C-alpha positions as CSV (number, residue, x, y, z in Angstrom):
1,M,159.0,262.9,-2.5
2,K,160.3,259.8,-4.2
3,R,161.4,257.5,-1.4
4,T,163.9,255.4,-3.4
5,L,166.9,255.4,-1.2
6,Y,165.7,252.5,0.9
7,L,164.5,250.6,-2.2
8,K,168.0,251.1,-3.8
9,F,169.6,249.7,-0.7
10,L,167.3,246.7,-0.7
11,V,168.0,246.1,-4.4
12,A,171.7,246.3,-3.7
13,Y,171.2,243.8,-0.9
14,L,169.3,241.4,-3.2
15,L,171.9,241.8,-6.0
16,F,174.6,241.0,-3.4
17,A,172.7,237.8,-2.5
18,I,172.0,236.8,-6.1
19,F,175.6,237.3,-7.2
20,G,176.8,235.6,-4.1
21,F,174.9,232.4,-5.0
22,L,176.0,232.7,-8.6
23,I,179.6,232.9,-7.6
24,V,179.2,229.9,-5.3
25,A,177.4,227.9,-8.0
26,T,180.1,228.6,-10.6
27,F,183.5,229.7,-9.4
28,V,183.3,228.1,-6.0
29,Y,181.9,224.9,-7.5
30,S,184.6,224.7,-10.0
31,M,187.4,225.2,-7.5
32,T,185.8,222.8,-5.0
33,R,185.4,220.2,-7.7
34,Q,189.1,220.5,-8.6
35,Y,190.1,220.4,-5.0
36,C,188.0,217.2,-4.4
37,E,189.5,215.5,-7.4
38,R,193.0,216.3,-6.3
39,E,192.4,215.2,-2.8
40,K,190.7,212.0,-3.9
41,A,193.5,211.3,-6.4
42,S,196.1,211.9,-3.9
43,S,194.5,209.6,-1.4
44,L,194.0,206.8,-4.0
45,Y,197.6,207.3,-5.3
46,A,198.9,206.7,-1.8
47,E,196.9,203.5,-1.6
48,A,198.0,202.5,-5.1
49,T,201.6,203.1,-4.2
50,Q,201.3,201.0,-1.0
51,I,199.7,198.1,-3.0
52,A,202.5,198.4,-5.6
53,N,205.2,198.3,-3.0
54,T,203.6,195.3,-1.1
55,Y,201.2,192.8,-2.7
56,A,202.1,193.6,-6.3
57,S,205.8,193.7,-5.6
58,D,205.6,190.3,-3.9
59,L,203.7,189.0,-6.9
60,Y,206.5,189.9,-9.3
61,N,209.2,188.8,-6.9
62,S,207.5,185.4,-6.8
63,E,206.9,185.7,-3.0
64,T,203.1,185.3,-3.3
65,S,200.6,183.8,-5.6
66,L,198.3,185.5,-8.1
67,E,195.2,184.1,-6.3
68,A,196.4,185.6,-2.9
69,V,197.0,189.0,-4.4
70,G,193.5,188.9,-6.1
71,R,191.9,188.0,-2.8
72,Q,193.6,190.9,-1.0
73,L,192.6,193.4,-3.7
74,T,189.1,192.1,-3.6
75,L,189.0,192.8,0.1
76,I,190.5,196.3,-0.2
77,A,188.4,197.5,-3.1
78,P,185.1,198.0,-1.2
79,Y,186.7,200.1,1.5
80,L,188.1,202.4,-1.2
81,D,184.8,202.3,-3.2
82,A,186.9,201.5,-6.2
83,T,188.0,198.9,-8.7
84,I,191.7,197.9,-8.5
85,W,193.6,196.6,-11.4
86,I,197.1,195.2,-11.9
87,I,197.8,195.7,-15.5
88,N,200.9,195.1,-17.7
89,P,202.4,197.9,-19.7
90,S,201.0,196.2,-22.8
91,G,197.4,196.5,-21.4
92,R,196.8,193.0,-20.3
93,L,194.9,192.7,-17.1
94,V,196.7,190.6,-14.5
95,V,194.3,191.2,-11.5
96,D,190.8,192.8,-11.4
97,S,189.2,193.2,-8.0
98,S,185.7,193.3,-9.6
99,Q,186.0,189.8,-11.1
100,I,188.0,186.6,-11.0
101,L,190.1,186.3,-14.1
102,N,190.8,183.0,-15.9
103,P,194.6,182.7,-16.2
104,E,194.0,181.0,-19.6
105,E,191.8,183.8,-20.9
106,E,193.7,186.9,-21.8
107,I,191.9,190.3,-21.3
108,V,193.6,193.2,-22.9
109,I,192.7,196.9,-22.4
110,E,193.2,198.1,-26.0
111,N,193.5,201.8,-25.3
112,F,195.6,201.5,-22.1
113,A,198.5,203.9,-22.2
114,P,200.5,204.9,-19.1
115,M,200.6,208.6,-18.6
116,T,203.9,210.3,-19.5
117,N,203.0,213.9,-18.7
118,G,204.0,213.7,-15.1
119,S,200.4,213.2,-13.9
120,Y,199.4,210.3,-11.8
121,Y,195.7,210.4,-12.4
122,T,193.2,210.9,-15.3
123,I,189.5,211.4,-15.7
124,G,187.7,209.3,-18.3
125,N,186.0,205.9,-18.9
126,G,189.1,203.9,-17.9
127,W,190.4,203.5,-21.4
128,G,187.1,202.3,-22.6
129,A,186.5,199.7,-19.8
130,F,183.7,201.5,-18.1
131,R,180.4,203.2,-19.1
132,E,180.6,206.0,-16.6
133,Q,183.2,208.6,-15.9
134,M,186.0,207.4,-13.6
135,L,188.9,208.8,-11.7
136,S,191.8,206.5,-12.5
137,V,195.1,206.6,-10.5
138,L,198.3,204.7,-11.6
139,A,201.2,203.6,-9.6
140,P,204.1,201.7,-11.2
141,I,205.2,198.3,-10.0
142,T,209.0,197.9,-10.2
143,A,211.2,194.9,-10.0
144,D,214.9,194.7,-10.9
145,F,214.8,198.4,-11.6
146,Q,212.2,198.0,-14.3
147,V,208.5,198.8,-14.5
148,R,206.8,195.4,-14.7
149,A,203.2,196.5,-14.3
150,Y,200.9,199.2,-12.9
151,V,198.4,199.3,-10.0
152,V,195.4,201.2,-11.3
153,I,192.6,202.3,-9.0
154,H,189.3,203.4,-10.5
155,T,186.7,205.3,-8.6
156,P,183.4,206.7,-10.0
157,E,183.1,210.4,-10.5
158,T,179.8,210.3,-8.7
159,G,181.6,210.0,-5.4
160,I,183.7,213.0,-6.1
161,E,180.5,214.9,-7.2
162,Q,178.9,213.9,-3.8
163,M,181.9,215.2,-2.0
164,T,181.8,218.4,-4.0
165,Q,178.2,218.9,-3.2
166,Q,178.8,218.5,0.5
167,Y,181.5,221.2,0.4
168,L,179.3,223.3,-1.7
169,N,176.4,223.0,0.7
170,I,178.7,224.3,3.4
171,S,179.5,227.3,1.2
172,Y,175.8,227.9,0.7
173,L,175.2,227.7,4.4
174,L,178.0,230.2,5.1
175,L,176.6,232.5,2.4
176,V,173.2,232.4,3.9
177,A,174.7,233.0,7.4
178,L,176.6,236.0,5.9
179,L,173.4,237.4,4.3
180,L,171.5,237.0,7.6
181,L,174.3,238.7,9.5
182,S,174.4,241.5,6.9
183,L,170.7,242.2,7.8
184,I,172.3,243.8,10.9
185,I,173.8,246.4,8.6
186,L,170.3,246.9,7.0
187,F,168.8,247.3,10.4
188,F,171.4,249.9,11.5
189,F,171.0,251.7,8.1
190,T,167.3,251.8,8.7
191,E,167.5,253.0,12.3
192,M,170.5,255.3,12.1
193,V,170.4,256.7,8.5
194,Y,167.1,256.1,6.7
195,I,164.6,257.0,9.5
196,P,166.5,260.1,10.6
197,L,166.9,261.1,6.9
198,R,163.1,260.7,6.4
199,R,162.5,263.0,9.4
200,I,165.0,265.5,8.1
201,T,163.5,265.4,4.6
202,L,160.0,265.8,6.0
203,A,161.2,268.8,8.1
204,T,162.8,270.4,5.0
205,E,159.5,270.0,3.2
206,Q,157.7,271.7,6.0
207,Y,160.3,274.5,6.2
208,A,160.0,274.9,2.4
209,T,156.3,275.5,2.7
210,G,156.9,278.1,5.4
211,H,156.2,276.1,8.5
212,M,159.3,277.2,10.3
213,D,157.8,276.2,13.7
214,Y,157.9,272.5,12.7
215,K,159.8,270.5,15.4
216,L,162.6,268.3,14.1
217,S,163.9,265.8,16.6
218,V,166.7,263.3,15.8
219,D,168.2,261.7,18.9
220,S,171.7,261.0,17.7
221,D,175.2,262.2,18.4
222,D,176.6,261.5,14.9
223,E,176.5,263.4,11.6
224,M,172.8,262.8,11.2
225,G,172.1,264.4,14.6
226,Y,174.4,267.3,13.8
227,L,172.7,267.8,10.4
228,A,169.2,267.7,12.1
229,A,170.3,270.2,14.8
230,T,171.9,272.5,12.2
231,L,168.7,272.3,10.0
232,S,166.6,273.0,13.0
233,Y,168.8,276.0,14.0
234,M,168.7,277.3,10.4
235,A,164.9,277.1,10.5
236,G,164.8,279.0,13.8
237,E,167.1,281.6,12.4
238,I,164.9,281.9,9.2
239,D,161.9,282.2,11.4
240,R,163.5,284.8,13.5
241,S,164.7,286.6,10.3
242,E,161.1,286.6,9.1
243,E,159.9,288.0,12.4
244,D,162.7,290.6,12.2
245,Q,161.6,291.5,8.7
246,K,158.0,292.0,9.8
247,K,159.2,294.2,12.7
248,F,161.5,296.0,10.2
249,I,158.6,296.8,7.9
250,A,156.4,297.7,10.8
251,N,159.0,300.0,12.3
252,V,159.9,301.6,8.9
253,S,156.2,302.2,8.3
254,H,155.7,303.7,11.7
255,D,158.8,305.9,11.5
256,F,157.9,307.1,8.1
257,R,154.2,307.5,8.8
258,S,154.5,309.5,11.9
259,P,156.4,312.5,10.4
260,L,154.4,312.3,7.2
261,T,151.2,312.5,9.2
262,S,152.5,315.5,11.1
263,I,153.6,317.2,7.8
264,R,150.3,316.6,6.1
265,G,148.3,317.7,9.2
266,Y,150.2,321.0,9.6
267,L,150.1,321.8,5.9
268,T,146.4,321.0,5.6
269,A,145.7,323.2,8.7
270,M,147.7,326.1,7.2
271,L,145.9,325.7,3.8
272,D,142.4,325.6,5.3
273,G,143.0,328.5,7.7
274,T,143.0,326.4,10.9
275,I,146.4,327.8,11.6
276,P,146.5,331.6,11.1
277,P,149.1,333.1,8.8
278,E,151.0,334.7,11.7
279,M,151.6,331.1,13.1
280,H,152.8,329.7,9.7
281,E,156.5,330.3,10.5
282,K,156.3,328.3,13.7
283,Y,154.6,325.3,12.1
284,L,156.7,325.5,8.9
285,Q,159.8,325.0,11.3
286,I,158.1,321.9,12.7
287,V,157.5,320.6,9.2
288,L,161.1,321.3,8.4
289,N,162.2,319.4,11.5
290,E,160.0,316.4,10.4
291,T,161.5,316.4,6.9
292,E,165.0,316.4,8.5
293,R,163.9,313.5,10.5
294,L,162.8,311.7,7.3
295,T,166.1,312.6,5.7
296,K,168.1,311.2,8.6
297,L,166.0,308.0,8.6
298,T,166.5,307.5,4.8
299,N,170.3,308.2,5.1
300,D,170.6,305.8,8.0
301,L,168.8,303.1,5.9
302,L,171.1,303.7,3.0
303,A,174.2,303.7,5.2
304,L,173.2,300.5,6.9
305,N,172.5,298.8,3.6
306,N,175.9,299.8,2.2
307,L,177.7,298.8,5.4
308,S,176.0,295.4,5.3
309,S,177.0,294.7,1.7
310,H,179.9,292.3,1.2
311,G,183.1,293.9,0.0
312,M,182.6,297.3,1.6
313,M,185.5,299.5,0.9
314,L,187.2,301.4,3.8
315,D,189.3,304.4,3.4
316,R,191.8,303.5,6.0
317,S,194.4,306.0,7.2
318,D,196.4,306.9,10.3
319,F,194.7,309.5,12.5
320,D,194.6,310.8,16.1
321,I,191.5,309.2,17.7
322,N,191.8,311.7,20.6
323,R,191.5,314.6,18.2
324,T,188.5,313.0,16.5
325,I,186.8,312.4,19.9
326,R,187.3,316.1,20.8
327,E,185.9,317.3,17.5
328,T,182.9,315.0,17.8
329,V,182.2,316.1,21.4
330,A,182.3,319.7,20.3
331,T,179.2,319.2,18.1
332,F,177.1,318.3,21.1
333,E,177.9,321.5,23.0
334,G,174.4,322.9,22.6
335,T,172.6,319.6,23.5
336,C,174.7,319.2,26.6
337,R,174.0,322.8,27.6
338,D,170.2,322.2,27.3
339,K,170.4,319.1,29.6
340,N,173.1,320.6,31.8
341,L,175.3,317.6,31.0
342,G,179.0,317.4,31.4
343,I,181.3,315.3,29.2
344,D,184.5,314.0,30.9
345,L,187.4,313.1,28.5
346,I,189.9,310.7,29.9
347,L,192.3,310.3,27.0
348,T,195.5,308.4,27.1
349,D,198.5,310.6,25.9
350,D,198.1,313.7,23.9
351,Q,197.9,311.7,20.7
352,M,196.6,308.2,20.1
353,I,197.2,307.3,16.5
354,V,195.0,304.5,15.0
355,N,194.6,303.0,11.6
356,A,191.0,303.1,10.5
357,D,188.4,304.9,8.3
358,E,188.2,308.2,10.1
359,T,184.9,309.2,8.6
360,R,183.3,305.9,9.7
361,I,184.8,306.0,13.2
362,Q,183.5,309.6,13.6
363,Q,180.1,308.3,12.7
364,V,180.5,305.5,15.4
365,L,181.5,308.1,18.0
366,Y,178.6,310.4,17.0
367,N,176.0,307.7,17.4
368,L,177.4,306.4,20.7
369,I,177.7,309.9,22.2
370,D,174.3,310.9,20.9
371,N,172.8,307.8,22.6
372,A,174.7,308.5,25.8
373,I,173.4,312.0,26.0
374,K,169.9,311.1,25.0
375,F,169.5,308.5,27.7
376,S,171.4,310.3,30.5
377,H,169.6,312.0,33.4
378,R,169.7,315.8,33.6
379,D,172.6,317.3,35.5
380,S,174.7,314.1,35.0
381,S,177.7,313.4,32.8
382,V,179.1,311.3,30.0
383,R,182.6,309.8,30.3
384,I,184.7,309.1,27.2
385,E,187.9,307.2,27.7
386,T,190.7,305.8,25.5
387,T,193.2,303.1,26.6
388,E,195.7,301.0,24.8
389,K,196.7,297.4,25.3
390,R,199.3,295.8,23.1
391,N,198.5,296.7,19.5
392,K,194.9,297.8,20.2
393,V,193.2,301.0,21.3
394,F,190.0,300.8,23.2
395,V,187.4,303.5,23.2
396,S,184.8,303.7,25.9
397,V,181.6,305.8,26.0
398,K,179.8,305.6,29.3
399,D,176.7,307.3,30.6
400,F,175.1,307.3,34.0
401,G,171.5,307.2,32.8
402,I,168.6,304.8,32.6
403,G,170.6,301.8,31.6
404,I,169.5,298.9,29.4
405,P,167.4,296.0,30.7
406,K,169.3,292.7,30.7
407,E,166.8,291.0,28.4
408,D,167.3,293.8,25.8
409,Q,171.1,293.9,25.8
410,K,171.4,291.1,23.2
411,L,169.0,292.9,20.9
412,I,170.2,296.5,20.9
413,F,172.3,296.1,17.8
414,D,169.4,294.7,15.8
415,R,167.9,297.0,13.2
416,F,165.0,299.2,14.4
417,Y,165.2,297.6,17.8
418,K,164.1,299.9,20.6
419,S,163.6,298.9,24.2
420,D,160.4,300.0,25.9
421,S,162.4,302.5,28.0
422,S,164.1,304.0,25.0
423,R,160.8,304.4,23.1
424,G,159.6,306.6,25.9
425,K,162.7,308.8,25.8
426,D,163.5,308.7,22.1
427,K,160.5,309.7,20.0
428,K,162.7,310.8,17.1
429,G,165.2,308.0,17.0
430,T,165.3,305.5,14.0
431,G,166.6,302.5,15.9
432,L,169.4,302.2,13.4
433,G,172.2,304.0,15.1
434,L,173.7,301.0,17.0
435,S,173.2,298.7,14.0
436,I,175.3,301.2,11.9
437,V,177.9,301.2,14.7
438,R,178.2,297.5,14.8
439,E,178.5,297.2,11.0
440,I,181.3,299.8,10.9
441,I,183.2,298.1,13.7
442,R,182.8,294.7,12.0
443,A,184.0,296.1,8.7
444,H,187.2,297.1,10.6
445,E,187.4,293.4,11.9
446,E,187.2,294.8,15.4
447,N,184.7,294.2,18.3
448,I,182.2,296.3,20.2
449,N,180.7,295.3,23.6
450,V,178.1,296.7,25.9
451,V,178.0,296.7,29.7
452,S,174.9,298.0,31.3
453,T,173.0,298.0,34.6
454,E,169.4,299.2,34.6
455,G,169.1,302.4,36.5
456,V,172.9,302.9,36.8
457,G,174.1,303.5,33.3
458,T,175.6,302.0,30.1
459,E,179.1,301.6,28.7
460,F,180.0,300.8,25.1
461,I,183.6,299.7,24.4
462,F,185.0,299.2,20.9
463,S,188.5,298.4,19.7
464,L,190.7,299.8,16.9
465,E,194.0,298.8,15.5
466,K,196.9,300.9,16.7
467,A,198.8,302.6,13.9
468,A,202.3,301.2,12.9
469,V,203.8,304.6,13.7
470,M,202.8,304.2,17.3
471,E,204.4,300.8,17.4
472,E,207.7,302.3,16.1
473,E,207.7,305.1,18.6
474,E,207.2,302.7,21.5
475,V,210.2,300.6,20.2
């Protein structure tokens, strides 16, 4: 067996981890970088706006000196990790926190151009003033309702990169924690799915090789436990079916061999003169009886096979079950006389019309009455009773004979099954009569039950559908 399910699950787990790190390293990094840039720019813009509204505004309102403003910006710049400019719209530097400017020496940022697209920051080399990438934030300085200059704060991109990496490290840690927590799922998958599935697979392999006695144990109340229990039950049923098949073959062989042995023995004895000619008629009658026994066995097997087939057709009609019972009982008159048995009929109403296959139901009655007579004591009786309840008619066949042992009552409808007590009484039985009875009743979608006490007697009760005409008469 290729054990790839667990490997597939591990591969899926590893792919989840790899793609998780790739997403963090690309999409999350990009979003985090943009977020850090916006946050840093927003923070610096607030500082630039404050400088523009205080020191720079005082400078252009002639309320403070250029040197004082320069000193203030030089003190503020280290805290912001930035370079602060005050620059004219033309690009001339007025104040630079990174150096002391000579008032007589003019420094002009050639490429300086205030942003007009509504943004307050830009990423670049500070209009050519720096060698590294900088985040530059501009805030206008207004006086007399005019923009007189700009406060520009430059901070290196390396600081933003460091901030991005810090956030990214948190994302990596969260991802690692998520992967570690997801190992719980892997653990539960292993314990609750994979290991039970391995046991079930191993059991199916054993069952496939014919080891139906292999014990499958999965201690679980979920679907896996139910599957294991169902599989174990199925194996038990298959094992039981195989045992039944062996018994079936053994019983068929026995039941065919016994009369064939008798027939061969008697015919051989007649041919070699062991049985004198004047006795031939007697033994030919015995041979004839044995052939009838073989014929009955064969017919029972064919009938049972047809009854067990799916889609068996029934010739349903309305008929009087009481009349059918009387006619069937009449066929046992000679047998009852030989055993001095009486048959008591307790039939509800003169007529009891049911809807069923009359021929099949007559076969059911014949088999049940035949069994009742066969296992009754001499000088006893058999009672046959019909009752109705709602839309059902119940037929009971009860004897007062040897009864059926309790441990045999669940098996009596099995093919070829004979209890030890019945084997002693019934040398000619095929063990198929009750199986045929059950199949016929099942084909009618009705039920048959048995109530028996050993040494007291046995009662079989089956139900039939009451005919519609009976329902109309009652209404």
